[in-house]
C-alpha positions as CSV (number, residue, x, y, z in Angstrom):
1,M,0.1,0.1,0.0
2,T,1.5,3.2,-1.1
3,F,0.2,6.8,-1.1
4,D,-0.4,6.2,-5.0
5,D,-2.9,3.7,-4.2
6,F,-5.3,5.9,-2.2
7,D,-7.7,5.9,-5.2
8,L,-8.9,2.5,-3.7
9,F,-10.9,4.7,-1.0
10,E,-14.3,6.1,-1.5
11,T,-12.9,9.6,-1.6
12,P,-12.4,12.0,-4.6
13,P,-8.9,11.1,-6.2
14,Q,-7.7,14.6,-5.8
15,Q,-8.0,14.4,-1.9
16,V,-6.1,11.3,-1.4
17,T,-2.5,12.5,-1.2
18,P,0.0,12.5,1.6
19,Q,-1.0,16.1,2.3
20,R,-4.6,15.2,2.6
21,V,-3.8,12.7,5.3
22,L,-2.0,15.2,7.2
23,E,-4.8,17.7,6.7
24,L,-7.3,15.4,8.1
25,L,-5.1,14.6,11.2
26,D,-4.6,18.3,12.1
27,A,-8.2,19.1,11.5
28,Q,-9.4,16.5,13.8
29,A,-6.7,17.4,16.4
30,A,-7.7,21.1,16.1
31,E,-11.5,20.3,16.7
32,L,-10.8,17.9,19.5
33,T,-8.6,20.5,21.0
34,A,-11.3,23.5,20.5
35,V,-14.0,21.2,22.0
36,A,-12.0,20.6,25.3
37,A,-10.7,24.0,25.5
38,P,-13.1,26.1,23.6
39,P,-12.2,29.7,22.3
40,P,-14.7,32.3,22.2
41,G,-17.4,31.8,19.6
42,H,-16.5,28.1,18.8
43,R,-19.2,26.0,17.5
44,P,-18.4,22.2,17.3
45,D,-19.2,20.6,14.1
46,G,-20.0,17.0,15.0
47,Q,-21.0,15.8,11.6
48,A,-17.8,17.0,9.9
49,Y,-15.8,15.5,12.6
50,R,-17.4,12.1,12.0
51,Q,-16.8,12.3,8.3
52,R,-13.2,13.2,8.6
53,R,-12.8,10.5,11.4
54,W,-13.9,7.9,8.9
55,E,-11.8,9.0,6.1
56,L,-8.8,9.3,8.3
57,D,-9.0,6.1,10.0
58,Q,-9.8,4.1,6.9
59,I,-6.7,5.5,5.2
60,L,-4.4,5.0,8.5
61,I,-5.8,1.3,8.8
62,R,-4.7,0.6,5.3
63,L,-1.4,2.0,5.9
64,G,-1.0,-0.4,9.0
65,M,-1.2,2.6,11.3
66,D,-3.5,2.8,14.4
67,P,-5.9,5.6,14.4
68,P,-5.1,8.1,17.2
69,F,-8.5,9.5,18.3
70,P,-10.9,6.9,19.7
71,W,-13.9,9.0,20.0
72,N,-16.7,8.4,17.6
73,A,-18.4,11.7,18.5
74,L,-17.1,15.0,19.8
75,T,-19.5,14.8,22.8
76,L,-17.8,11.6,24.1
77,W,-14.5,13.4,24.1
78,E,-16.0,16.5,25.6
79,A,-17.3,14.4,28.4
80,E,-14.1,12.5,28.9
81,A,-11.9,15.7,28.9
82,K,-14.0,17.2,31.7
83,A,-13.8,14.2,33.8
84,E,-10.1,13.2,33.3
85,F,-8.5,16.5,32.5
86,P,-9.3,19.4,35.0
87,S,-7.2,22.0,33.0
88,Y,-7.5,23.2,29.5
89,A,-3.6,22.9,29.2
90,G,-4.0,19.1,30.1
91,R,-6.6,18.6,27.4
92,R,-4.7,20.2,25.0
93,Q,-1.5,18.1,25.9
94,H,-3.4,14.8,25.7
95,I,-4.6,15.5,21.9
96,K,-1.2,16.6,21.1
97,E,0.3,13.5,22.6
98,L,-2.1,11.4,20.6
99,A,-1.7,13.3,17.3
100,D,2.2,13.8,17.3
101,P,3.4,10.1,16.8
102,V,1.2,9.5,13.9
103,R,1.9,12.9,12.3
104,E,5.7,11.9,12.7
105,Q,5.0,8.4,11.1
106,L,3.3,10.1,8.1
107,K,6.1,12.6,7.7
108,R,8.7,9.7,7.7
109,R,6.6,7.8,5.1
110,I,6.3,10.7,2.7
111,A,10.2,11.2,3.3
112,D,10.8,7.6,2.8
113,K,9.2,7.5,-0.4
114,A,11.1,10.4,-1.8
115,T,14.5,8.8,-0.8
116,G,16.4,7.5,-3.8
117,D,15.0,6.5,-7.2
118,L,14.2,3.1,-6.2
119,Q,11.5,2.9,-8.9
120,A,14.2,3.5,-11.6
121,T,16.2,0.5,-10.2
122,I,13.3,-1.8,-10.4
123,D,12.5,-0.6,-13.9
124,G,16.1,-1.3,-14.9
125,T,15.9,-4.9,-13.6
126,R,12.7,-5.3,-15.5
127,G,14.4,-4.2,-18.6
128,V,17.5,-6.4,-18.0
129,A,15.3,-9.4,-17.3
130,V,13.2,-9.0,-20.5
131,D,16.4,-8.8,-22.4
132,A,18.1,-11.8,-20.8
133,V,15.7,-14.7,-20.9
134,A,12.9,-15.7,-23.1
135,D,10.3,-16.2,-20.2
136,P,11.0,-13.6,-17.6
137,S,7.4,-13.8,-16.3
138,A,8.2,-15.0,-12.8
139,I,10.8,-12.4,-12.2
140,L,8.4,-9.6,-13.6
141,E,5.6,-10.8,-11.2
142,E,8.0,-10.7,-8.2
143,L,9.1,-7.2,-9.3
144,R,5.4,-6.2,-9.4
145,R,5.0,-7.4,-6.0
146,V,8.1,-5.7,-4.8
147,E,6.8,-2.4,-6.1
148,A,3.5,-2.8,-4.3
149,L,4.9,-3.3,-1.0
150,V,8.3,-1.6,-0.6
151,H,6.9,1.8,0.4
152,S,4.4,0.5,2.9
153,D,5.2,-2.9,4.5
154,P,9.0,-3.5,5.3
155,G,8.2,-7.3,6.2
156,A,6.3,-8.1,3.0
157,A,9.1,-6.3,1.1
158,I,11.7,-8.4,2.7
159,G,9.8,-11.6,1.8
160,K,9.3,-10.5,-1.9
161,A,12.9,-9.4,-2.2
162,K,13.8,-13.0,-1.2
163,N,11.2,-14.3,-3.8
164,L,12.8,-12.2,-6.5
165,V,16.3,-13.9,-5.7
166,E,14.7,-17.3,-5.9
167,A,12.7,-16.7,-9.1
168,T,15.8,-15.2,-10.9
169,A,18.0,-18.1,-9.9
170,K,15.6,-20.5,-11.2
171,T,15.0,-18.6,-14.4
172,V,18.6,-18.5,-14.9
173,L,19.1,-22.2,-14.3
174,A,16.2,-22.9,-16.7
175,A,17.9,-20.7,-19.3
176,C,21.0,-22.7,-18.9
177,G,19.2,-25.9,-19.1
178,Q,20.1,-27.2,-15.7
179,P,17.5,-28.7,-13.3
180,Y,16.8,-27.2,-9.9
181,A,13.9,-29.3,-8.6
182,S,13.1,-28.2,-5.1
183,A,16.6,-27.0,-4.1
184,N,16.7,-24.5,-1.3
185,V,17.5,-20.9,-1.9
186,P,21.3,-21.1,-0.7
187,T,21.8,-24.1,-3.2
188,L,19.9,-22.0,-5.9
189,I,22.0,-19.1,-5.5
190,A,25.3,-21.0,-5.6
191,T,24.3,-23.4,-8.5
192,A,23.2,-20.1,-10.6
193,M,26.5,-18.4,-9.9
194,A,28.4,-21.5,-10.6
195,E,26.7,-22.1,-13.9
196,L,27.6,-18.7,-15.0
197,G,31.2,-18.9,-13.7
198,L,30.5,-16.3,-11.1
199,D,31.5,-18.2,-8.0
200,A,34.8,-17.1,-6.2
201,S,36.8,-20.3,-7.1
202,M,36.3,-19.6,-10.7
203,V,36.5,-15.9,-11.0
204,G,39.3,-15.8,-8.3
205,G,41.6,-17.8,-10.6
206,H,41.6,-14.8,-12.9
207,D,41.4,-11.9,-10.5
208,R,41.5,-12.2,-6.6
209,V,39.6,-9.1,-6.0
210,L,36.8,-9.9,-8.5
211,G,36.7,-13.3,-6.7
212,D,36.3,-11.7,-3.4
213,L,33.5,-9.5,-5.0
214,M,31.7,-12.3,-6.3
215,D,31.8,-14.1,-2.8
216,L,30.3,-10.9,-1.3
217,L,27.6,-10.5,-3.9
218,A,26.6,-14.2,-3.2
219,Q,26.6,-13.4,0.5
220,V,24.3,-10.4,0.0
221,A,21.8,-12.6,-1.8
222,L,22.1,-15.1,1.0
223,K,21.5,-12.4,3.8
224,V,18.4,-11.3,2.0
225,N,17.1,-15.1,2.3
226,E,18.1,-15.1,6.1
227,L,16.5,-11.8,6.6
228,R,13.3,-13.2,5.2
229,N,13.4,-16.1,7.5
230,K,13.8,-13.9,10.3
231,A,11.7,-11.0,9.7
232,G,9.9,-11.4,6.4
233,D,6.5,-12.4,5.6
234,G,7.2,-15.9,4.2
235,H,6.9,-17.7,7.6
236,G,4.6,-17.4,10.4
237,Q,6.4,-16.0,13.7
238,A,5.9,-17.0,17.2
239,T,5.8,-13.4,18.2
240,A,5.3,-10.2,16.2
241,V,8.6,-8.9,14.6
242,T,9.5,-5.6,16.0
243,G,12.0,-2.8,14.9
244,L,11.4,-3.0,11.2
245,D,11.3,0.2,9.3
246,L,10.6,1.1,5.6
247,R,14.5,1.5,5.0
248,H,14.9,-2.2,6.1
249,G,12.6,-3.2,3.3
250,R,14.3,-1.0,0.8
251,L,17.7,-2.4,1.8
252,A,16.5,-6.0,1.1
253,V,15.0,-5.1,-2.1
254,R,18.1,-3.2,-3.2
255,A,20.4,-6.0,-2.3
256,S,18.2,-8.6,-4.1
257,L,18.1,-6.2,-7.3
258,A,21.8,-5.8,-7.2
259,W,22.2,-9.6,-7.3
260,C,19.5,-10.3,-9.8
261,D,20.8,-7.5,-12.2
262,F,24.3,-8.9,-12.2
263,V,23.6,-12.5,-12.9
264,L,20.9,-11.6,-15.5
265,E,23.5,-9.2,-17.2
266,T,26.1,-11.9,-17.1
267,L,23.6,-14.4,-18.8
268,H,22.7,-12.1,-21.5
269,D,26.2,-11.3,-22.2
270,Q,27.2,-14.9,-22.4
271,D,24.4,-15.7,-24.6
272,A,25.5,-12.8,-26.9
273,H,28.9,-14.3,-27.3
274,I,27.6,-17.8,-28.2
275,P,28.3,-18.4,-31.8
């Protein structure tokens, strides 16, 4: 789920933008603050509050974020404010403490999406796959899934990054006429690189630095698989995974793209030199 997918909601397309979400949050916070600590002449608008609340909560839930304000109606908050917070300052502070974490999360997501041109890298891998193999469908499908999740769900993005590595390894082996049966991901990575002459023992005989680099490249792909086993969405976990941020999902995606790009480019170049 990304900000570009907000047209799935029953709201006008021009409203479903990152700025719109922040506007909704700020409007709700302002109204709740005004009800609890009313300025002169303030007239609560309960209907507008309920409409904004529905729109804001639906968007936040779809983004995997908890809505900050629990009150279905302004009258419920007004009664709670009078009972729980004797001072206007305390009431204002309570609303601020509820709104600020969500506001910061939204700002981070907007900033995260603007970090680096990851889409261009994904598009580049798509083009390499189309050029390198006769049937890139599995790779293209995993790239589509990565695109859909990398800006919203780091656990799922990690899982799809591992799937991309696996699909690429199998596609390379199939293109080389090599069986892979039900091999695990580490075996697939090693076999695909060996088939292309990219393992450290082969490359190292010609250039030690390149051999070391190929070994590190293989380790990068293997670590994506390990991260998926630990924190991705491929397995059910006994306890919820904590500490994942969007940058961790992007890291796994970029790591998988680096491995996939290189092996696919190698396959393409080798095929181009076959007489």
